[in-house]
VEXDREN-2710 file (C-alpha; in Angstrom, 1 decimal):
% VEXDREN-2710
k/r/px/py/pz
1/UNK/2.2/-0.9/-1.7
2/UNK/0.8/1.6/0.8
3/UNK/2.2/2.8/4.1
4/UNK/2.4/0.3/6.8
5/UNK/0.3/1.0/9.9
6/UNK/1.2/0.5/13.6
7/UNK/-0.9/0.4/16.7
8/UNK/-0.8/3.6/18.8
9/UNK/0.1/2.6/22.4
10/UNK/-2.1/5.2/24.0
11/UNK/-5.4/4.8/22.1
12/UNK/-4.9/1.2/20.6
13/UNK/-6.0/2.7/17.3
14/UNK/-4.2/1.7/14.1
15/UNK/-2.3/4.8/12.8
16/UNK/-0.4/5.2/9.6
17/UNK/3.4/5.7/9.7
18/UNK/4.7/9.1/8.8
19/UNK/3.0/12.5/8.3
20/UNK/-0.1/12.7/6.3
21/UNK/0.1/14.9/3.1
22/UNK/-2.5/17.6/2.4
23/UNK/-4.4/16.7/-0.8
24/UNK/-4.8/19.3/-3.5
25/UNK/-8.3/20.1/-5.0
26/UNK/-7.1/18.3/-8.1
27/UNK/-6.1/15.2/-6.1
28/UNK/-9.5/15.4/-4.3
29/UNK/-11.3/15.5/-7.8
30/UNK/-9.2/12.5/-9.0
31/UNK/-10.2/10.6/-5.7
32/UNK/-13.9/11.2/-6.4
33/UNK/-13.5/10.1/-10.1
34/UNK/-11.6/7.0/-8.9
35/UNK/-14.4/6.2/-6.4
36/UNK/-17.0/6.4/-9.2
37/UNK/-14.9/4.1/-11.3
38/UNK/-14.3/1.6/-8.4
39/UNK/-17.3/2.1/-6.2
40/UNK/-16.7/-1.1/-4.1
41/UNK/-13.1/-0.1/-3.0
42/UNK/-12.9/0.5/0.7
43/UNK/-12.0/3.9/2.0
44/UNK/-8.9/2.4/3.6
45/UNK/-7.7/1.1/0.2
46/UNK/-8.7/4.5/-1.5
47/UNK/-6.5/6.3/1.3
48/UNK/-3.7/4.0/0.4
49/UNK/-3.9/4.8/-3.2
50/UNK/-3.9/8.7/-2.6
51/UNK/-1.5/8.7/0.4
52/UNK/-4.1/9.7/3.0
53/UNK/-6.1/8.2/6.0
54/UNK/-9.3/6.3/5.4
55/UNK/-11.0/9.0/7.3
56/UNK/-9.8/11.7/5.0
57/UNK/-10.9/9.5/2.0
58/UNK/-14.4/9.1/3.5
59/UNK/-14.7/12.8/4.1
60/UNK/-13.6/13.8/0.7
61/UNK/-16.0/11.3/-1.0
62/UNK/-19.0/12.1/1.1
63/UNK/-18.6/15.9/1.3
64/UNK/-18.6/16.2/-2.6
65/UNK/-18.4/19.8/-4.0
66/UNK/-17.8/22.1/-1.1
67/UNK/-17.6/25.1/-3.3
68/UNK/-21.4/24.8/-4.1
69/UNK/-22.7/24.7/-7.6
70/UNK/-26.1/26.1/-6.9
71/UNK/-27.6/28.9/-8.8
72/UNK/-27.5/32.4/-7.5
END
């Protein structure tokens, strides 16, 4: 399903194989909607679905709207 991971020899951290893609704003919005529909899905699994790391998925979900929708 998703990319296989390997263990980095230097740090010992599990790293995804291959380069990470940069998500578009549209993909980020889809990820947030997906997270609302499936709130119990782990960030790792969410990252697999959208082809990014769990850290990236976490940042996208927790940062919300970075453009700011405040009045002004």
